[in-house]
PAZANU-650712 format. One record per residue: y, z, x of N, C-alpha, C in turn. Coordinates in pm, whole numbers, plus 50000, padded with zeros to 5 digits. Each point is the difference from the previous one (the first is absolute). Example, Ala and Ser with C-alpha at 12.3 -4.5 7.8 and 13.67 -1.06 7.14 Angstrom:
2
494315078051319501195000049911501205000050090
501054992849965501195000650082501095007349923
This chain:
701
260609126844346500004995449816499295015050022
501135012649875499275012049990500225007449892
499094997249888499955005749895499735011649969
500975014249947499525008749952499245005749887
498885012149999499094998349964500425005149840
499074995849935500535002749859498784996049915
499745010949849498804999149985500534988349895
500574990749973499734988249848501514994050139
500224985749935500384994650112501735002849942
500294994250117501685004449937500994987349899
500364999449941500504996249890500594985350008
499434992649862500674981150075501205000649863
500254992250040501444997249889500364986149980
499694992649835501104993350032500854990650070
499384986750012500714995250062501294992750018
500815004649901501064998949933500975008050134
500344991950015501025006450142500585018649924
499815008950078500055012350018501074999850083
501265005850004500395011450091499765008150143
500104996950097498955016050037500925006849953
501095006149989500235012849970499725002949805
499554990450003499085007149825499215015850022
500175003049907498685009149962499354997150019
499065007750070498134993550054499125011849925
498745004050099499525007549945499295001250129
498865009450030499505008450112499145007349947
499375004250085498475006450013500065020050015
500125003549990499855017150003498805006150002
499525001250131498675005350076500145012049972
500805003249985499655014749910499785007849866
500564989549927499714999349811499164986749976
500024989950112499044993849970500644986349863
501275005150023500554989249843500974984850116
500064995149892500724989850021501375001150004
501275002350012501385009449977500464990150036
501655002449937501254988650019500235001750098
500934994550093500734997750164500904998949901
501625005650006501325000049960500834993650113
500824992449913500624989150123500135013450173
500525008249905501235013550082498955001450138
498675000049981498865003250071499264992850131
500704982649949499584995450084501084996250072
499454995350148501244997750091499644985250037
501044991649959500024986750009500754993050109
499384992650105501064994250051499884986950004
501774994549980499454980149996499994996550107
500155005150168499794992550115499385016250086
498324997849989499395010250133500774999350110
499735008850097500195007050140499914985850052
499144996250018499634985850111501504990249985
499474992749855501324994749973501895000550041
499995014449946501365005850005500074999350159
499525003550042500475007550153499714986350113
498794991950017499914984150045499854989649925
500034999549916499194993149885501264983150057
501105006350006500894985349997500214994850184
498745008750154500724991750038498714981949964
499125001449918499354993149989500134989449927
500874995249948500354990649897499944991750098
498544988249972499744987850054500364990949840
500134990350073500014986149931498394994449892
499994990849945498175002849945500144991050116
500324988150070499224990650059499495012850105
500995006950041499695009950165498485010649940
500005003749806499415009150019498614994549961
499684987949980498734991749957499094997150177
501074997050095499334994250129499395017550047
500085011049924499625009450069499115003249903
499664993449985498155006249916498714997550041
500174998150169498905003150058500995003150162
499355011450070500145000650104500084994950088
501544998050063500204988550138501305006050090
499375009350045501345003250150501144990649994
499504987450013501094988450039500884996749829
499894995149956500705003949828500385013550059
499875005949953500595015449932500774998850205
500155001650100501084994850048501204995450021
498914982849992501594991649932500785005349895
499575000549885500415006749885501235010250083
499465005750072501415015150077500624996150058
499804992450058500814997850099501514992949896
499844992749952500954991849887500965019149974
499285004849993500735011549897500415017750104
500164990150099500505018650089500065012349952
501194997449906500635013349978499155006149884
499064994649991499145003849907498955012850116
499684989250077498755008850088500895011750049
501254999350036500785013750005500245012049949
500234991949888500275010849917498805010649958
498474988349980498855011450001500025003350174
500474994750078499455014350069500905011450079
500734992549933500905016250040500055014449841
499254993749843499725004149939498425007550036
499294993150077499015008050052500415010850087
500694993350123500515009250117500435013549901
500764992949915500845011649945499415016849975
498794995049868499225004949925499085009250092
498944994050025499155009550162501045004850054
500944992250061500435011950153500705012449922
501154997249888499925016949980498875005549939
499184997949982498415009549964500165007350110
499214988550098500054999550126501125010650045
500964997550019500695011450113500305012049894
499685005749900499775012249900498735004050067
499104992749986498705012550071500195004050109
500284993150108500925001350110499985014550044
501174998149867501385011049980499295011249979
499134999249915498855014149915499295000050139
499944997350093498865005650103500775004750116
501494996749996501195006950077500355017649906
499864991749909500445017649954498805008949939
499384998650085498455002449935499684999349878
499434991549836500545006449915498614984949911
499264992950110499404995549979498954996349867
499565015150045498695006749855500744998349895
501505010450039500834997049797500804990049973
499944988150122500284987449876499224992650001
498425002450043499104992149944499774993249897
499895003249916499974994649863501264997749946
501115000050068501004994449951500024985850063
500004997650138499684986850091499124991149937
498775003749969499104993049952500094992949868
501295003749914500234995749873500514993350004
501315003150104500824986250055499424987950065
498815003350084499764991250029498874991049883
499965001149871498864995549896501624988049980
501045009549957501324996649935500054986250100
499975002450107501124988850071498794987749979
498404997650011499664992550051499214997049850
500605006249907500434990449849500844989250015
501305005750030501064993950035499824985350075
499375004550050500074990750173499084987749914
498644999249926499594993049913498615002050031
499504983649960498084996349994499335009750171
500344990950094500055000150110499575012850066
500645005650015500085010850015499245009149940
500105002249819499445003649963498005001650025
499574986950025498524991250029499915008350147
500845004950074499975003650139499485018249959
500755004049927499775014349972498915003849963
499844987549906498565002449853499205001150091
499444995450124499434994150126499835013450058
500945008450045499285012850018500465010749918
499794998549863500405014949967498285003149879
499054991050050498795007949965498785007250138
500755007150106499255004050030500625014850045
499345010049908501385011450015499245011550143
499024994450109499165006950088501074988550103
501424992149983501134998750091500745000649971
500605005849835500994996149933500815009949991
500785014749992500215007250004500215005149787
499945006449961499685006849862500964989549935
501065004650069501895002049902499934980050038
499954994450098500014990950016499374989549964
498344999749916499415000049951499984997349886
500015008549910500415003649887501204990349912
500915001050136501584989049923499404989050049
498944997750072499974981750051499384995649903
498635011849944499294996649936500604992149822
500975009349965500914990549907500094991050044
499834988950044500694988050026498904996249932
499044999849979498564996749937499954994049808
501135006750013500214997149800500955008849982
501345002550044501245002949965501124997350055
500074981650010500905000550032500734993249888
501064994550003501595003649880499484985949920
499614994549881499824989249996500804989950010
500174985049961501204987649967500584997649842
500934996849959499855000149889499144991949884
499515006449942499124997249830500214984149953
501425000650045501144984849943498904986050106
500705005650083499844988650147498285001749993
498875009949978498954999249960499214990549916
500665002549879499344992249902500884987949991
501004989950099500344994749990499374988250083
499435009450113499454993550064498084994850014
500225008649879498404995149968500204990949883
501154991450000499154994549852500734989750093
501144999450074499914988650136498984994550082
499235009650039498794992750040498874992249984
500305013349827498294991349897500504998749911
501474991049987500344985549932499875000649819
499925016449974500085005649857500565003449952
500585006849924500695011549946498765010050020
500755010150023499405013650004498645005049863
500594998249849498655001949904499274995249979
500734984450102498054987649987499015005950056
500865008850134498545003250090499235012949938
501255008750023499035011949918500565008149860
499245003549970499515009449824501185009550085
499765010750089501205011150008499634999050164
501385008950014500224998950178500985015549983
499635003750058500235017750066501814993050005
501115015149941501324991649991500175005850226
499265004150026500745005650155498935004150060
499754994550114499054997850150498965016349968
498694999449981498995010450040500034999450141
500714997050087500004997550142500854993250093
500545003450061500544993950127499915004950135
499994979650098499685006650108500924988550091
500164996950132500444998450093500384987349982
498944992649995499794986549973500494993949798
499155007349929501104998449821499255006549914
499584999649894500015016649918499324989049862
499175008549927498755001649913500785001049839
499284993149930500255003149861498694998849901
499865004549949498505001849902500574994449888
498874990149976500134992549901498804991649913
500444990349885498805000849960499874981749951
498954995050047499864986749994500174996149848
500674989449933499834990949916499094999349886
499584986750206498854993249918498395008849994
500165010850095498405007649964500375015349963
500805005249998500475011349936499775009650109
499174995650180499695006550042501465009650093
500135012050076500595008950051499954997450142
501214992350038500424998950132500965002350079
500505003450186500695004050001500714989850062
501654995250005500724988750012500215007750106
500254991450165500645002250087501404992250042
501204999850003500604995150059500945003150121
499814987550079500915006450115501065000950003
501175008250066501095007350066500774984750023
501364999649936500804991350077500214996350123
499844992050065500944996250119499355009050139
498414999449891498985012350102499504990450167
499864985849966499294993950086501384996250135
500884996649931501615003650086500145006850120
499715014449892500445014150052499245001650136
498584997649990499225003350060500044994850103
500304985550011500214985350095500525006650143
501525007649911500874998650112499765011150086
499185018449899499645002450073499105001550127
499324994949921498674995550146500574990550101
500904991949956500694996550160500765006150026
500395012249963500845008850069498455009050120
498975003249885499405002950143498814994250053
500064987249976499014993150160500814998850063
501654999349956500694999450183499505017450069
500175010049957499835010050012498575006250059
499434993349881498964996950113499545000450145
500654984149997500304990550136500655008250144
501285008749962500335006550090499665011850000
499155012149927499225007750039498674998050113
499454984349984498925000650074500104992150144
501345000049981501084992950166500605014350074
499865009649932500565010550034499285012550051
498794998049886499065005850030499014996050084
499584992350044498944991050027498484996549952
500154998549867498514998049946499954990850000
498005008750019499704983150007499394995049841
500035003149937500035000949876501384985449931
499344985949950501224994249968500885010749830
500695005949992500375012149913500554985449918
500704984950021500524994349853498684995949968
498755000050027499264988449935499125010749920
500235013750025499555010549914500995000349853
501694999250059500585001149864500224987449928
499124984450082500054986049939498415007049869
499325006650089498504998549944500645007449829
500735012950031500415010349878500734988349892
500854993850059500854995349932500084992949939
499004988450018498814991949949498835003549875
499445012250038499725005249847501135005349939
500865004050042500405003049822501304991049955
499754989450036500584990949976499424993349915
498354998650038499264995049913499665011849874
500195012650043500745009549835499974997449925
501364992250041501615000649938499484981349909
499024995150014499554986949937498565011349921
500354998249825499545005649912498524991250000
500504986550056498594990949920498904999450090
500015009150136499615001050077499235009150003
501055011249953499445017650009499004993749849
499944991649881498984997249923498614998050009
500284986150120498994996150048499215012550122
500265008050064500075006850055499195012849884
499965001649948499505011349812499404997249975
499714979849983498754998149940499254998350105
500044995750160499065002250113499545011750033
500225012849947499915014950059499285003749886
500514993649807498845004349953498694995049988
500484982950056498074994049961499275006950147
500695001450087499145007050150499975017749986
500815007749930499455018349976500005003449916
500584989049875499835010749819498494997949958
499255000150087498585003649903499145012450095
501205004950092499645014550038500095009149952
499105009650002499785006349921501295014949968
500434997949923501125011349943501174993050102
500144988450006501464993550046500224991549880
501365002249984500844989249945501504992950030
499314986349950501044989850057500434998449877
501365000850013500994991349828499334987650041
500294989349887499924987849960501544995249992
499794985450053501674992550007499714989049898
501265001049982500334987949878500874985650048
499374998150046500924982750124500274997549894
500694993149856500374996849926500755006849990
500795006049971501315015950049500745004350164
499784987050046499875012150120501354987150102
500404999650094500474993749996501045008550181
500404992850056500395005150141500565013049995
500904999849855500735013849969499525008549928
498784998049914500005005449893498175001550025
500065010850007497945002849979499605008249903
498524993349930500055005049881498345006550053
499405007649980498925006249993499995018149926
498214997950027499495006849905501195011649955
499455010249925500515011549978498905009250088
500435013850068499585008450054500835014749956
499185009349947500495015950038499445004250087
500915012650108498685007150043501285006750027
499695013350154500445004350066499735002250152
501374995550097499744998450096498695010350054
499554993850118498435008449981500235005450132
501754996550077499795017150067500745008549971
500185001649817500365010649963498595008349883
498814992450038499485005449941498185003750107
499675014149968499105004050128498214990849921
500004991350059499054992949966499294987450067
499355007950119499125006450125499264981949982
499014996049938499384993749885500364989250045
501094998149919500864986250043500864995250128
500215008650054500485006850113498454981650118
499045004749955498824996550087499704983749927
500174999549861500254987849904500834989850085
501315005350062500694994150042499634994350112
499335011650059499424997650227498824992649940
499324998649913499164988349989500824987049949
500554997349946500834987049976501154995450108
500455009350084500254999050179499864988850025
498565008449983498224996650120500474981649965
499374999449900499524985349947501364987849987
501135008049971501514990650048500264997650135
499895008050113499915001950106498964990350088
499305004350014498354995750090499414993249903
499695000149835498684991649940500924984949969
501494999149936500264983749993501314998850040
500855012550102500824995250089501414997849927
499934998149849501355005549917500375011949944
501105006650075500295012749935501035000849964
500255011049928501965003149937500355006750147
500914995050044500465008850085501745010650031
499994999849777501135016749994499135005449880
498765005950075499645010249869500555009650020
501054999549996501515021250005498945004349809
500015011150006500195009649927500424994949868
500694988850032501104994249830498774988949920
499584994650101498694992049968498674999650005
499355015649999499074999049939499825017549863
499284992249963500345011449865498715002649960
499445015549927499305000849924500264999649927
499154989849907500214999249833499165009949914
500635007049857499545010549936498294997650019
499474989649955498214997050004499935003050147
500305005850066499915000050162499274993050105
501034987850032499784993850101501054990650058
499684996150093501164994450168500634989749887
501274998150017500394986949945500654999550099
500284983950062501034995450093500884994849928
501195003150062501134988149965501064996650037
500374991050026500864988350117500034995950076
499354986249959499424987950122500714997650022
501734997850072500654995750032499434999050221
499335011049961500415003350198498395000050034
499284982750021498275000450030500194999750209
498505001350031500144995650153498364996049984
500084990850077498564992850047499714999250118
498825006850067499245009350066499014987950001
500064991850151498884992349977499125001950082
499044990250002498595009650003499735006850143
500134985550097499975004850143500775016850015
501485001049925500465011850029499405009449901
499565000449927498675005849935498925006950085
499884990250043498625003550081500335010950144
501144997250047501025002950094499875018549970
500465003649851500815010049972498975009150023
498654991849910498775014749981499354998050131
499874995250101499705003250136500855010150059
501024995550010500845011650017499455013449971
500224998049887499525018049885498494999850039
498914995950043499235002250082499705009050149
500704981850079500065007850142500855015950005
500885004949882501145007850068498655013649904
499254997849912499715015149972498665001850087
499954986350092498855003750062500175005750177
501775000049956500045001550144499724988950104
500654992049991498874985650082501534991050020
501205009550122501154994649942499684985850119
499715000650106499544988550075500594988649851
498764995849954500074991249879500575000449924
501115011349955501135002849978501214990949992
499985001150159501064995550052500104987149996
498824987650014499644994049965500254988649829
500175012749909499745001749877501934999749964
500494999450064501345002649999500704986550000
498814995050113501024986850054499454988749899
498945001449948499424991749852501115000649926
500545013249964500785003549936501334996050009
499944996650096502174996350066499985005650020
499715018349977501125009349997499885002750177
499624988250140499925009750111499494983750077
501424997750116499844983950019499184997550126
498994990349995498755000150048500455003050141
500744999150108500665003450118499315012450018
499795013649939500225008950097498795007149994
500585009250104498835005649992498945005449961
498354996949988499315009049900499845013350023
500024999850147499535014550030500805008250002
501345003249991501244999650036499995008549830
499664987949922500765002649897498375008249925
498914998149994499105013049979500295010350022
500785007050162499615008950011501945004149901
500024994349946501325003849975499645004149797
499404989349964499255005049855498805009350025
500015004550136499175007749964500455019249955
501194993850107500455018250019501305001849840
499974981349946500714999649825499475011549942
498554988949983498795002249844499505013050067
499545002550061498615010349989499915012649925
501235010750009500375002249970499945002949796
500634986249984499994999949828498824997349975
498854990750114498774994149878498875014850054
500595008950053498485011650028500135007549919
501074997149916499795009849827499634993749914
499204986550025499434991749909500244987849933
499324997049962500524988249991500755001549819
499345011749951500754996949865501335014249992
500415003950121501235007350031500844991650105
499704985149998501504988850065500865000049928
501325003750047500814995249871501154983650136
500914995949871501384987750098500245014450095
500205013949957500845010650021499334996250233
498945003649969499155002950131500434991950096
499214990549919500224984550094501064997950118
500845000949882501805000550059500775011850093
499415005449993500295010050094500474993550097
499105001350136501274992050157499434984149958
500064995849893499384982850015500924995050050
501545007249933500934990950063500894999650144
499355005350059500435004150140498834986250082
499005001349965498884993550016500424983349954
500365005249908500364981549963501204992950093
501405010050018500814994950078499744996650105
498905006550101499204999150129499694989150026
499244991649890498744987250033500664995049906
501444998549987500244989049923499164997949868
499905010949888499024996649881501194990449924
499954991549890500734992149878499515002449862
500694999749936499435001949865500304987549953
498754991749924500104986649979500575002349863
500644985449907500595006549936499275004549836
498624996650002499125000449936500095014049981
499705008150087499815010850030500445016349940
501714999649973500205003749934500055008349898
499254986849897500104996249850498235006750041
499374995750088498625006849921499685021850009
501155000950108500215015450075501035004249884
500194996349946501715004249880498785001049896
499034989749951499375001049926498595015850005
499515000750113499215010849987501075015350050
501244998550012499675013350014500905002249903
501304992949876499855006249912498815001049923
498884997550000498585004349951500235010950007
500275005150139499095008750069501055012049964
501414996950008500735009249925500255004549811
499274990449962499755005649858498805008549967
499434998650099498735008549978500095013750027
501225001950122500395011950094500575006549843
500524996749949500925003849885498275006749885
499564994549944498575004449994499075012850091
499434994850087500105010450134499984995950155
500945012449997500745001850126498814997050143
499115002049996498494998950084500254981049986
500094996049925499214980049973500634995850089
498774994050057500454992350136498874982049927
501284989249976499574987849955499234995850064
499765002550134499264989150127498565004249990
499895014649969499135006850012499064996949813
500824996449886499554993649899499874984149975
500214992850102499404988550051499434997750060
499385005450093498874994750100498875000349945
499385009049868499274998149997499254985049917
501604997849961499894982750006499944991550040
500425003750132500084993450149498604996850060
499485017449959498634995050046498534996949944
500524996349838499004993349930500394983850019
500775001150027500944980750047498935001150076
500155003250096499564998350164498704997549960
499385001749939498185008249988499904984149927
500584995549872499404992049933501034982650074
500755005350042501284988049990499074986450109
499504986949995499594989249998500564994550097
501395005749998501364991150148499115000550155
500024989650033499654998150131500415012450122
501765003849974500655004550050499305017350028
500295000049892499395016049942498455002150013
498974989549984499455003550044499005000950165
501094991350061499825006750145500675015450015
501065001849982500265007149992499615012049976
499165002049899498625008449953498845001750045
499904986750118498685002750068500775004250125
501104996150058499995007750076500895015050037
499975006549868500495009949999498525011049986
499394987149874499035013350049498325006550166
500574981250068499294995750125501285004150122
499885009950082500545003850098499685002950127
500054988150102499554989450099498105003849941
500094994849920498334993549970499075009649971
500735011749980499325010949876501155007049912
498755001149920500285003149837500665008450015
500854999649908500565016549971499695005549845
499345008650006499635003449849501275004649952
500155006150091501435012449891500754992249989
500504983950025501434993149935499264996849845
498754999550008499334990949881499805009549927
499725016250018499615011349892501525001249953
501255001350090501145002049952500664986649916
499644983950022499994995349902499645001649836
498675002349993499495005349865500575009049933
500075009350092500635016249967501314991649907
500804998250140501454995349915500044988049864
499024986950028499874992549861499045009849873
499915011550050499575004649839500785007649926
501185003950077500575005849951500764990349873
500304990650080501054991649929499505000449800
501234996549961499115001249830499644988649937
499014995949930499024986950003500604996649892
500154987249994501424990149934499674999749876
498955000149890500735008449891500145013149908
498775004950123500165016149948501275005950057
500065000150100501015007150119499255013849987
498954999750050499095012550000499825010250104
500325007850064499465000250091498735007450118
500194995350063498265011050054500205007950075
498945013049860499825010750076499225002450112
500744997150137499225006450164498235009449932
500185009349935498355007549975499084998149905
500344988449961499054992949875499284983850125
498565005150073499734993250058499094988349938
499895003149886499654988649919500544988350011
501225004849957501224988549976500504994650060
500115006850110500514994750214498954982950022
498825007249954498834991150017499834991149955
500314996649859500024987849897501514998650034
501105001250074500564998950023500004987650148
499285003750042500214991350171498614990849983
499065004949876499614988650002500224987849888
500515005149919500884990149928501164990750071
500505004550123500634995550089499524986950068
498825003650108498964997650087499414985649953
499765003949869498754997849987500244983549909
501504998549920501054991449956500054986050101
500614992649960500674985950097500725007950088
501165005349957501235000250056499095011950117
499255004349983499235014550161499444997750012
499684977050005499314990950047499815004550195
501874999150040499745005550162499635015350023
500565008749919499775013350033498745000150041
499214991249862498055004549956499874995550179
500174986850037499534995750113499775007550140
501015010150018500365008750068499425007749983
499685011449928499345009249989498374996350050
499964992849941497944991050010500284998050108
500694990350120500104998950114499695018950055
500975001749973500005021550084499015003949995
499255000549833498565007349976498724995950048
500134982050012499214993850109499595005750101
501685005750106500025002550129499835011250009
500385011849876499235011449940498685001950020
499134992949934498755001250012499194996050128
500364989250039499304997850151500535006650091
500925009349973499895010050136499605013549914
499975003349889498905004649916498635005350077
499134981150003498934999350032499615007750154
500634995250054500535001250172499895013550048
500245005649907500815014749975498435005550005
499374995849853498835008449938498634995450110
499504990350083499614991450096500135013450112
501465002350041500185008050135499525012750004
500185004249852499895019049940498565001250027
499064989749936498264995449977499645003150207
501004991750056499535001750125500345007450082
501065006750006500065014850031498575010249969
500085001149849499535007749964498864999650080
499024993349999498364992050117500595007850091
501004992650027499935001750205500445017150070
500645009149871499795013549979498685005049981
498954993549961498865008950032499294995650130
500084985750032499744996750165500015011750117
499305010650061500115009650082500384996250062
500164985650111500394997950128500544983649948
500835004449854500084980450031501535001750065
500754985849972501635002250028500835000949897
501255000150092500895012849884500464984749885
500395003449927500214985049917502034999850008
500424988050035500654994850016500654988149817
501405003849997499914994049909500684985649999
499564993749892500054981250000501184997149932
500085005549913501115001249955501855004549991
500244986050007501204999950016501285008949882
501784998950112500335001249902499994998649895
500024985849979500334990049889499465003649912
498585002350064499055002349854500175012849987
500325011950022500295010649911501544997449923
500834996550074501534996049937499224995749826
499044988950020499664987049899498685015049931
499555011650000499045012549974500775010649885
501584996750107500765011649947500794993249877
500554983550046499814991949822499445002049898
498494996850038499215004649857500255016549964
500105008050060500635008549961500475002249914
500794992550010501625006049989500304988549801
499264986550035500024993749914498955005549853
498785005350044499095008449881501195015149966
500315002550034501075009649961500994997549938
501014987850036500424989949920499694994749869
498494995050015499904995749830499675009949938
499085011350032499625011049933501155011849956
501404990849997501345004549949500105017650057
499465000750086500195019050073501134994150120
499985015550015501404996950116499364999350092
500794997750141499684990150055499275016950189
498724989050043499745014850074500845009350056
499035008050056501665008250046499394991150270
501015001149991500444999250142498985009250097
499484992350090498855008350026498864991050056
498585009949927498934992550030499674992149985
499874981950075500024987149940501544997850060
500805007950019501784988150023500414995750112
499164988449999500204994250149501124993450013
500945002350065501044987550054499774987950023
500694991649973500414986550079500144995250110
500985016449997500794993550156499615011050138
498905005249972499455006550104498904995150075
499985003150118498524992650038499345009550100
499775016149876499315007550046497934996449970
499345000550057498585000149973499395005549904
499614998649878499645003449920498294999550043
499895019249904498525003950037499235001249868
498944992150071498745005649925500065005249784
500605016750089499875010949889500954994949956
501584992549991500244990249893500114997749929
498694991850045499144988649952499585009549855
499435007050064499265007049930500395005549841
501385006550067500445009349875501024984049922
500124989350042500354992649933499064999349868
498864991050072498595002049894500095008249896
499695012450034500085009249908501134993649800
501195000150142501285000849865499504989149959
499614987350046499764989849908498805004849921
499015007450041498925004349883500745008349855
500835010550098500085008749886501334995549867
500094987150029501044996349875499514996949876
500355006949917499344997549893500764995049887
500875010450027501824993349881500114984150011
498904993650002500034986949968499204991549879
499345018549969499244995549817501164993349927
501045009250064501084995149810500344982750016
499524991950080500264992950032499454988049875
498195006949989499564994249877499885003449926
500865012149967500495000249902500844995749841
501044993350162501294992149939499724983449955
498654995950084499604986150007499594992349819
499565008949974499724998049830501204997449901
501555010750104501294992949891500524989350089
499524990450028500384990050065500054988749930
501094985049962499574993149900498754990750115
499694989749870498694999250055500144992450087
501144986650069500664996850109499465005350105
500475013150013500685005250124498575011550023
498995006549927498894992350003499104991450057
499804988349909499444988050109500525004750118
501644994650062500145006650095499685003950133
499715016749928499415009350065498844992350052
498675001949936498804996249980500294985950082
500854997350094500174986650083499855005850176
501285012749977500165006750095498295002250120
499495003749974499014999550071499504991850079
500054987749969499444984650052500185002350075
502014997649941500284997850180500565010450056
499435014649973500505005050164499164998650059
498485000349907498614994750042500794985850158
499834992849928500674986350096500285000950125
501715013149985500895002650086499065007050137
499575005849900498915015150130499234987950074
499594990849941499044994250055500654989150154
501155002449906500604985950135500305007450155
500415015149927500555006650104498985005450100
498995005249947498545001050072499494992550056
500294984349940499554988650110500684996850107
501185002650010501444997250099499255011250080
500115012249943499685009850121498635003650098
498684996549929498904993950066500274990150100
500764984749941500194992550113501024996850095
501145016149952500564999150129499305011150108
499235011849943499435003050102498824997950093
499504988049955499214994050012500324989450119
501124993949999500784992850111500115009250075
500815011549979500785007950105498855006950066
């Protein structure tokens, strides 16, 4: 549903029937006046392109049409099994129109005129898709939002399929409204536009005013015969998918993918279902800052007529508003990873920038459900990808259903390393779907990857959003925009699966990976806050400290707080040992014939000391300490010299950046200050337990 921008609402007319050919008015953007449009200037078609070209193929009886209210491939097959001539006609039409176009493209390449005829062929393809109808338009819309994948000429033409599809007869539309709502038009609406303000593949929209309340609403009317048309095309596409799978020996069940898409498309054709989706979407996401979800009027909604709040604005892809793109990323995160109820068709026509600067979502027919275990698996996969843990990523692919459990994990890990290492080396903020899909196709075929039916809608949702963002910023990467929210969720979520993932991520072979905690914390601070969506400036240490404390002292940060206290206790224990050894070393050095001092500090102690240094720097809001002094690798067995202990102690003593921490404490809420006061006692208890355990262990040994 696309509504063109205008400072004033489009004119409304009395519900007294108007012929479409009558004089109407339009908004002149140059003069800012409402001017008359003469009958000669109005292009009127009694029959739209689809009905004229293909509609006659799909005339079904009322009982047959009613049986197709829900997607059921068996019912569809049984209906058209009795109508072989209709199926044959459709196959000939598809083969004739697309076959001619492909032949011309091939001829262009032979005659070396492909570049010259590029725009012409793009326009012809759009016209063919309009004639073939809704199913093919929907497929084209799915790829029409990727300027990084589609040539500009084709992109421009396919984008017209989102809002410039020929409308069907207004007479038919008004009759449908009266039949579906069971009342004359003038009893329901006091005013209604005589022409549709927008036309799409499945229906068209009129602006109206409710007689009961005077509210301005959008009335969407379903295109006649659309269910029958789509059902036949799906039957054909499903057959072709099975044929392609057998010939190409694909492991993915392509017919199941078609079934998932078809099911969502059939649900989209049920406007009662769309109204319910819109109500649920509004309840979940309507309160997000600068997000607008229109209200639904269920009393004036049926399977073929939908009445909803009128929304005006411009397509998000046509305005340079990076802020609203970020709003869209945040809202998508909530949809996919918080609640699992997501908009599966966020093409540019369904995302508007309202005139008061909000992001409006439209068209809730095609929605998806992302189950909790799959949401957790997706988050884990993102974590392991960013941290280059390809072995764990291979296991995630099994969890997500992308990879059979019988696959050779070692070989898969090796292959994934080769596929992803270049993309990941650029940093999380620069990872795009294009980078990830580079050589993945070959790997997927080799290891018999399979694409679960649910996954196509999820990836499409994210890919379309990235495509819209690229129109605003060619360098934008949706994964880079989403990962901060993923990091924050991993640090705060109470899900046992995600907590286990966090534990495994931070402790590799029993060794605490503080670098990964630093990465998660820094990425989570890049996320916009839920209320203000204000980005934290990296150079403001007080803000960073306050953000870290506000997170770790809350109930959501309890799990990470326990990890930090445990690592502080380890570090302080190692600091005590290092201090004692340093004093012993200094005393021994003054003895003329004393024995050479031997370090009793283990590699683990030095790692713990190093982590203490980095934790202090982290809480001070300063940059990471430089590699070199005190940089003790957990993967080397080299002997630690006493001089290095001495240097590490000096570094601990020289940390003065911790002072800003004291300045931030008074700014914290009272409950967080009380929680902070209790931390030293908790830390002391953990330290005593560790020292006691060490003493007992050494005494027994």
